[in-house]
N, C-alpha and C positions, 0 to 999 in steps of 0.2 A: 505494499499498500504507499502512497504519497507519504501518509501524516500516521502520525499516532495519534489514534483517537481520544487516548484517555487525556495526554496533555500532563502524566506524572512521569515522573523520571524511575518510579519503581518499575511501571510496567514495559518501561523502552526495550528491555532486551528479550523478551518475550514476545513483541509485536516485529521486533527486528527478523524474527523468525519467517515470521510469515510475509514479509516484505519481498517482492518480485518485480521483473522488467513485464513490460505492458506492449504487446506490439498492436494494442489497439489505440492506445494513447496517442495523438498524433505529436508530428513536432514541435505545434505551436499548443502544446498543454495550455489549458485552462489557467488563467493567473490565477495563484491564493491571496486573498488579502484576508491575515487576520486582525480583528477592530480589537482597539485596547478596549479588556473588562473590568467589570471588578474584580474583586475576589471569589472565590467559589460562593455559592449559594444564589440568592434570586439577584438575576441580570438585570437591571431595570434602569429603564432610559432613564438620564437625568430629570428629563423635564417629564416622565410619568410621574404621576401622583396616584399610588394604590388608592390612597383615602379617601377618592374620588368615587370609590366603588365598593364599598364596604357598607355594610348593614348599617353603619351609625349613619349615614349620611343619605341613606335612599327617604324617597318620598312617595308619599302614595296617597293618588288625587282622587282616589275613588272607583277607579277604572282599572291601574296598574300601575305597580310598582316601577318607580324610573330608579335605577341602577347606574346608568351613565348620563351627564350631559355636557354638552358641550358650550359655554361661555358665547360664543358669537357664529355667525355662519359665515366667517371668512376663510374661503378653502385657501391653504396654506399647510407645508409639511407639519406644521410646530401645533395647530389646531386638530385635536383628533377628533376623527367622524368612526362608525362603526358598519361594515361592509356586510362578513358576512358569520356564520354560526355552524360549529358541526359537535356533537356530543361522541366522548370519545375512551375508551373504557379503561382503567389504568387499577389493577390489581382488581381491589372486589368495589371499587369506586367510580362512578362517570363524571367526567370534566367536561366542560363548555369551554369551547376554543371560539375566539372570536378575535376576527380582523381587524386593528383596532388603527386607522391611520397607515402608518409605514409598518406598526411592529405586530405582533400578534399577545392576547392576553388570555391568561387559563383561569377559570372559576369552577371551584367545585360546587356541583349542581344541588347536593346535598350535603349540610344547608349551603344554601348559596354564600359565599367568601372567595373573595380574592386568594389566588395562587400563586402566578408568574406573570413575568413579563418579561417576551423576548427585547434586545436590543442591539437589533442586528445593522441599525444604522447603515443602510444600504442607500447610498446616493441616488436623485430621482434623475429623470430623463428629460432635458429640456424644460419646460415651464411645466411642466405635469406636477401634480402634487400626490396624487396617492398612488403609488405605484405597484404595489404590495398585490400581485393579481393572483395566487391561491397558492392554499398553505396544504401538504400531502402527509394526512397523519392515519394512523390505523388502531384499533385497541391493541391492547397489549404488546404493543411497540418503543422500541427503547429510540427508533429514530426517525428522523423527518424532515420534510423539506419546505422552503419556501419558494415563491417563484416572484422573482419583481422585473420591468420590465428592462432594469440594467444588467441581470444576471440574477443567478443561483446563488441559495443558502441549503447547507443539509447541517442539520442540528441534531445533538445529541441532548436526551432527555433522563439519561442517567437512571440510576436503580432507586431512587427513594419512593417513599412511600405515595407521594403526588410528586408530578412531572414536575420536572425543572428546565431552563435553558442552563445546562451544566456548561455547554462548549459551542461553537461553531466556525463555519468557513465560509467564506462568501469568494464565489468565483465570475468576477464580473463578463460579461457577455454569452454566457451558456444558458442554452433554454431559454433565451429570451425571446426569439422570435415566434415559440409555442406557445410562452406563457403561461405554463403547467404542467405538472406531475401527476403521480397518482402510486402510493405503498400501499402493502398489503402483507401478511402473513399469511404463508401456508401450511398445510395439516400438518406438512414435518416441525414447523415451528421456526422454519427460515423464513426470518423479512427480506424482502424484495421490494425494490423501486424502477419505475416505471417515467424514465425520462429522455431529452433530448438531448446530445449535443454532447455528451460526456466521453465521447471516444470512439466509439461504435460505431461501424459504416453501415446506416440503416439507410442512406437517401435521404436523409433529412427528416427522418422519423424516429420516433421513440424505440426505445431498446431495452430490454429488462435487466435488471444486475443485481446481483446479492446485495444487502444493505448492509451492513457488517460494521460500519465507520462513517465518519462524515470525510473522508480523502476521496479523491478520482478513485473507481472504481478500476481493476487491474482487470488483466486479460481472463483470469482465474474466474473473477466476479460476473463476468459476461456472461447472460445464461442462451440470449435469442433476440435477434428484431423480432418487434411486434407484427403480426403479419395479420394485414386484411385482405382476402380476393380483390383486385384493381385498384387499391388506396396503398397509400405509405400515409398512416394513422401517426396524428400527432398530436398523444394524447394531454387534455387541459385537467381533467378530473375523473372524480371516478367513484362508485364505492362497491364493497365485498359484499355481494347477496348472496345469504347462505352455500357458500363454494363459490357463486361464481362473480366473476367480475364485470361489470355494467360500467364504462368506459366512454367518456365523451372526446371526441377528438375534437379539432380544434374548426374544422370545416363544420360543426354542431351534428354532426350523426354520431349516434350511441351503438357502440359495438360491443357484442355481451360473448364473455369467453369462462372456459370452463378453467378453475384455479388446481391444476394439476398437483399429488400430492410433494413434489419436488419442488416446486414452482413453476414452471412455463406454465403457460395462457395457450389454451388451445381455443380457435377461434369457432362461435357456434353460426352467430347472425348478427346482421344490423338492421334491425326493426322501423326505429322512427329516429328522431332529431331530438335534441334537447339542448340547455344552455349551460355551460362549464365556468364562466370566467369568475372569479371570485366567489363563487357560488355555485352550487349543483342545482339546476329547474328538478329534478325529481327528488320523490321521497319514499321510503317504502315501510309497510310495517305487517308484519304478519305474512297474512297470503295477497295482498294487495301493495298496488305500487302507483302515483300520482305523476302525471307531468303535461304541462302546459295543458291544464283544464281536461282533460284525460285520465279514466280509470280502466287499472288492467287487474287481471286476475294473474295471481304467480304460484297457482297449484303446480305449472310446471314451468320451475324459475327459468331456467334459458329461454323459455318460448311464451310471455306475456302474451294475454290477450285481452283484447282489450273489452270491456264490459259495460261501459258507461263513456259519458261526457256531461260537460258543463259549456257549451258554447260562450258566455260568457266570459270565460277565461282561459281559450285561449290563446290570447296577447298574455297571459300571466307567466314569467319566467321564475317564477321562486314559489315555492310548497313546502307544505308541512303536514304530515300524517300522524295520527295518533287513533289506534282503535277505528274505529267509524267516522273519526273527525277530520276533516280534511279543511286546510287553509291553504288559498292562492293570495297573489299578489306580485303586482308587474315591478322589477327595480324599476326606481326614480321617480312613482310616481304617487301623487299621493291620491286617495279614496278611490285605492284601486285593492284591498283588503277585504275579503271575506271569508267564511266559514260554511263549510258544506255537510251534511247527514248523507253519508256514502252507505248506509247499511241497505239500502237496496240499490247497488250502484246503476241501476237501470234508468233509475227515479231518485237521482239526489235532491237532495231538501235542503234549501238555505236557512241556515240558521243564526241566533243572534244579530241580525241586520244590522238591530238599532245601536248594538253596541260598536259599531264600526261607522254611523254618523259622524260626519267631520264636525258638528256642532260640541261634539264633548270632548271637552278640556284635555283628555288622554289621549287622542288621538295625533291631533297638530299642535302639540304645546309649543310653545318659546320656546328659541328666537325664530321660528320661522321655516329653519330648514328640517325638518324630519320627515323627510321624503322618507318612503321603506325602501330599505333594502335588502331584509333577509329574515325569515323568521323559524324559530326549531321548535318540535316541542321537545320538552325534558323525557325521559320514558320512565323516570323515580319520583316525579310529584307532576300533579294536572297544573302543567303553566306552559305558556308559548314564551318563548323568549322572543322580543321582538327587537330588529334592529332596523332603527328611522336617522341612519345617518350622523344628525348630532345627536340624537336620545340613543337610549339604551333601556327598555322595558322588561318588565315579566309580568304576563297577563294570565291570572288564574281561572283557567277554562271547566274547574268544576262545578257539575253539576250542567253543562252546556251537554251533555248526550247523558246517557242511562250511566251509573259507575262501571256496570261491568263490562265497558266499552273500553276501560282504561285498564282493567287490571290481566285479562289475560289476548297477547294479541295473537294466538293461534287459531280462535273463535271458538272453540270447542270447550272451554274454560278448566282443562286439563292441568293448568299450570306446567306444562313442558316446554320448559325455558329453551330448548332448543330450537323452537319455531316464534321466541320474542322477538322483537325489533333488531335489528341489524343498524338500524337506520341510524344515518351522521345526515344532516338536511344540511 
């Protein structure tokens, strides 16, 4: 490997044994830029104030608990904004990951508390303000990737009970044209990274690598190019759904692959389109999936079947799903949010329409830049995490549908956790 992943002298001798030359690495290998960091521990950017997101400063206006608020609407890197959310399992606990400005913040989902924030300090491109395009993390995984317009960051979350941004490396120019990546853990326990620009010759498309440190992969860690008939896929986002990878291409097509025991991806089909920049357009729960206003049955996971639709949501590129409660919204648009009972997917019924009325103070609170970005249902509690650019909220949805809708995602009230949601919205 190009780099000791631990940054600790004690491990250097062990890692050196594993080092080797890479036939895949081009002569002009990606430059490594190590940003000066604080000592080991929560690696918080100097301008980031975690107390702004703690319970002590939360406000409840009767309709939502506000856990993040920006003081102004000026679009500039120093003014944080919230864009995308996903929930990730670590040990036995769920954590909500939020892209916040050009960094990433982690919150404990139950109870809600601030855990850590990155300090990648990646420069913006030109006059752009918020250049973090995607974050790739997975359940029970140690490593992750953050893709910017300027390049790629690989980071190490260490071994603690809580995830922490222990270490990272920045590679200018890598993956910038693709603006995304994907990571997953195979059945044999090995973690893999799907990314472009890391040395493998895949015609400009994404390749699969073993992901066991934050250095540039060597030839032994290259697995294969991602293969789709008639295409050169550039993967920007994705989800691991019961052993199948739903991967969003840069051209918006969604490719489905079976994850093999030892890591390779076997192509199945390309059934529909989706959106994957900054957050994914689809959501999964039990044996259902929603995407761009359509409802799919996942009784056969790699072959989703459309079973219903909500025409007024066809333009909505963000969604969240929990039990039979579906949420749709359109990124960047106010008054686009809606919730639906999809217990009968052939005849979806809108619910709680009054809640989303723009006259309600919790929907578009000051200073006025609270346009919708993303939403995510927390698995362990009946709340919807709402990201509205300058606002971060938690909405209590208990009672919006019958309580049993939130107990068992397999639809049979068996409590079979193997069929509970793998959803990272």
